[in-house]
GUSENU-651951 format. One line per field, with one value per residue: residue in one letter; x, y, z of N, C-alpha, C, O in turn; chain; residue number from 1. Coordinates in steps of 0.05 Angstrom, whole numbers, plus 5000, padded with zeros to 4 digits. Each point is the difference from the previous one (the first is absolute). Example, Ala and Ser with C-alpha at 12.3 -4.5 7.8 and 13.67 -1.06 7.14 Angstrom:
BEGIN
resn (a	s)
nx (5264	4972)
ny (4886	5021)
nz (5156	4973)
cax (4982	5016)
cay (5024	5024)
caz (5000	5001)
cx (5018	4985)
cy (5024	5022)
cz (5000	5014)
ox (5021	5010)
oy (5000	5022)
oz (5013	5004)
chain (A	A)
resi (1	2)
REM end
This chain:
BEGIN
resn (x	x	x	x	x	x	x	x	x	x	x	x	x	x	x	x	x	x	x	x	x	x	x	x	x	x	x	x	x	x	x	x	x	x	x	x	x	x	x	x	x	x	x	x	x	x	x	x	x	x	x	x	x	x	x	x	x	x	x	x	x	x	x	x	x	x	x	x	x	x	x	x	x	x	x	x	x	x	x	x	x	x	x	x	x)
nx (6576	4997	4999	5035	5002	4984	5028	5020	4980	4996	5035	5009	4971	5014	5007	4997	4959	5001	5011	4992	5036	4976	4962	4967	5028	5000	5029	5039	5004	5005	5044	5029	4999	5015	5042	5023	4991	5035	5022	5018	4997	4959	5008	5002	5028	5041	4996	5026	4961	4981	4956	4997	4998	4963	4965	4999	4988	4958	4972	5002	4977	4953	4997	4994	5043	4983	5027	4993	5035	5035	4996	5010	5044	5016	4993	5029	5040	5001	5000	5037	5029	4999	5016	5041	5011)
ny (2110	4964	5030	5027	5032	5038	5031	5027	5038	5034	5028	5034	5032	5036	4972	5034	4995	4981	5031	4988	5021	5015	4970	5039	5010	5036	5017	4999	5034	5043	5001	5013	5045	5032	4999	5019	5045	5013	4994	5042	4998	5011	4958	5019	4966	5023	5020	5028	4985	5034	4985	4976	5013	5018	4974	4980	5035	5010	4970	5000	5030	4992	4973	5033	4987	5004	5035	5001	5027	4977	4980	5033	5004	4964	4994	5019	4978	4968	5018	5017	4970	4979	5033	4985	4969)
nz (1323	5029	4965	5014	5028	4989	4979	5025	5021	4975	4989	5034	4986	4972	5037	5030	5008	4961	5027	4957	5000	4963	5003	5008	5032	5012	4970	5024	5030	4981	4987	5025	5016	4975	5009	5035	5009	4969	5048	5007	5045	4997	5010	4958	4989	5015	4962	5031	5020	4984	4988	4967	4959	4992	4993	4961	4974	4995	4981	4957	4979	4991	4967	4969	4987	4960	4985	5044	5019	5014	5040	5036	5014	5027	5040	5026	5012	5029	5043	5016	5015	5042	5028	5002	5031)
cax (4999	5023	4992	5023	4996	4973	5003	5016	4984	4981	5014	5002	4977	4992	5020	5024	4992	5021	4983	5021	4991	5014	4985	5012	4986	4971	4986	5007	4986	4972	4995	5003	4971	4979	5004	4989	4975	4988	5006	5013	5023	4989	4992	4975	4977	5000	4996	4975	4989	5012	4992	5010	5033	5003	4999	5022	5022	4994	5007	5029	5012	4995	5012	5028	5012	5009	4986	4972	5000	5005	4971	4980	5009	4996	4972	4988	5008	4981	4980	5005	4999	4972	4978	5001	4989)
cay (4969	4989	4979	4980	4981	4987	4979	4979	4982	4989	4977	4976	4986	4987	4982	5017	5005	5017	5021	5021	5021	5026	5022	4993	4979	5004	4991	4972	4988	4996	4981	4971	4990	4997	4971	4982	4999	4990	4974	4994	4985	4974	4990	5013	4982	4997	5026	5005	5034	5023	5005	4978	5008	5020	4986	4984	5017	5011	4980	4994	5024	4998	4975	5005	5008	5027	5018	5011	5021	4989	4981	5016	5013	4983	4998	5027	5003	4980	5016	5019	4984	4988	5020	5007	4978)
caz (5001	4987	4980	4996	5024	4991	4976	5015	5015	4982	4990	5018	5004	4976	4992	4989	4973	4988	4987	4989	4977	4994	5013	5026	5021	5002	4978	4999	5019	4993	4975	5015	5017	4982	4990	5020	4999	4976	4993	4972	5006	5001	4973	4996	5008	5026	5013	5016	4998	5012	5031	5012	5003	5019	5021	5004	5001	5026	5023	4996	5010	5028	5012	5001	5024	5000	5022	4996	4982	4968	4993	4991	4975	4975	4999	4986	4971	4988	4999	4979	4976	4996	4992	4974	4984)
cx (5032	4995	5022	4992	4970	5003	5020	4980	4981	5016	5002	4979	4994	5023	5025	4993	5022	4983	5021	4982	5012	4988	5015	4983	4971	4989	5003	4982	4969	4993	5002	4976	4981	5003	4989	4974	4983	5009	5017	5023	4988	4990	4968	4977	4996	4998	4979	4994	5017	4997	5010	5033	5002	4995	5024	5024	4999	5009	5029	5015	4998	5014	5033	5013	5008	4983	4974	4997	5004	4977	4980	5006	4993	4969	4987	5008	4982	4972	5000	4998	4973	4983	5008	4992	4969)
cy (4993	4977	4980	4982	4981	4976	4979	4982	4982	4976	4977	4986	4978	4987	5015	5005	5022	5020	5025	5020	5020	5023	4997	4981	5005	4990	4970	4985	5000	4986	4974	4993	4999	4977	4979	5000	4992	4971	4995	4983	4968	4996	5006	4975	4998	5025	5002	5031	5019	5003	4973	5004	5023	4989	4985	5014	5013	4981	4994	5022	4998	4980	5003	5009	5029	5018	5010	5022	4989	4987	5019	5013	4984	4995	5027	5003	4980	5014	5017	4989	4991	5019	5009	4978	5002)
cz (4985	4984	4997	5024	4994	4981	5012	5014	4979	4990	5020	5007	4979	4988	4989	4965	4992	4987	4993	4980	5001	5021	5030	5019	4997	4978	4992	5020	4995	4976	5012	5011	4978	4984	5015	5000	4980	4992	4972	5004	4996	4967	4999	5009	5026	5014	5013	4997	5013	5032	5015	5002	5016	5029	5006	5004	5027	5018	5002	5015	5033	5013	5000	5022	4998	5023	4994	4981	4971	4992	4992	4977	4972	4996	4986	4973	4987	4996	4977	4971	4990	4993	4970	4981	4997)
ox (5011	4999	4993	4996	4999	4989	4997	5001	4996	4991	4998	5003	4992	5007	5012	5018	5008	4987	5011	4977	5017	5012	5017	4980	4988	4980	4984	4991	4986	4977	4985	4990	4983	4981	4985	4990	4978	4996	4998	5012	5018	4993	4986	4978	4979	5001	4979	5014	5018	5016	5005	5013	5021	5016	5011	5017	5021	5017	5010	5018	5019	5008	5015	4986	5012	4983	4992	4983	4984	4992	4986	4982	4991	4992	4983	4986	4991	4989	4982	4986	4990	4983	4983	4992	4988)
oy (5014	4977	4978	4976	4976	4978	4977	4975	4976	4977	4976	4978	4978	5007	4990	5004	5017	4993	5014	4996	5004	5021	4984	4989	4981	4986	4989	4978	4981	4993	4982	4977	4983	4991	4983	4978	4991	4991	4979	4993	4983	5018	4994	5008	4989	5000	4989	5017	4990	5007	5003	4995	5001	5008	5003	4990	5000	5005	4997	4994	5003	5005	4986	5011	5010	4991	5003	4998	5007	5004	4995	5004	5010	5001	5000	5011	5008	4997	4999	5010	5006	4994	5012	5006	4983)
oz (4983	5009	4991	4995	5004	5002	4991	4997	5005	5001	4993	5010	5003	4978	4982	4984	5015	4980	5017	4994	5017	5006	5008	4992	4991	5003	4986	4995	5006	4996	4992	4997	5003	4988	4991	4996	5004	4977	4987	4980	5000	4985	5019	5009	5007	5025	4994	4990	5014	5016	5024	5021	5012	5016	5022	5015	5014	5017	5022	5016	5015	5023	5014	5017	5020	5015	4976	4983	4982	4977	4980	4983	4979	4977	4983	4983	4978	4978	4983	4982	4979	4983	4987	4978	4987)
chain (A	A	A	A	A	A	A	A	A	A	A	A	A	A	A	A	A	A	A	A	A	A	A	A	A	A	A	A	A	A	A	A	A	A	A	A	A	A	A	A	A	A	A	A	A	A	A	A	A	A	A	A	A	A	A	A	A	A	A	A	A	A	A	A	A	A	A	A	A	A	A	A	A	A	A	A	A	A	A	A	A	A	A	A	A)
resi (1	2	3	4	5	6	7	8	9	10	11	12	13	14	15	16	17	18	19	20	21	22	23	24	25	26	27	28	29	30	31	32	33	34	35	36	37	38	39	40	41	42	43	44	45	46	47	48	49	50	51	52	53	54	55	56	57	58	59	60	61	62	63	64	65	66	67	68	69	70	71	72	73	74	75	76	77	78	79	80	81	82	83	84	85)
REM end
């Protein structure tokens, strides 16, 4: 799996969110998904639960204009991170 491309697609879906770090693309992508599912990008008073965020993330991926293979790969990454949470 090409994590550089997946990270690029993730950035395009989430408003070109700037994701950088010393780690490789896989670690950056997993950390970004974890932060998204835990709603760490929102103010604590308006945070949603991880299951609701998972649903919203999946819907956003499915509604995006990226290819089907990329959608499946991103949803699989979300599944993997969700299982770890």
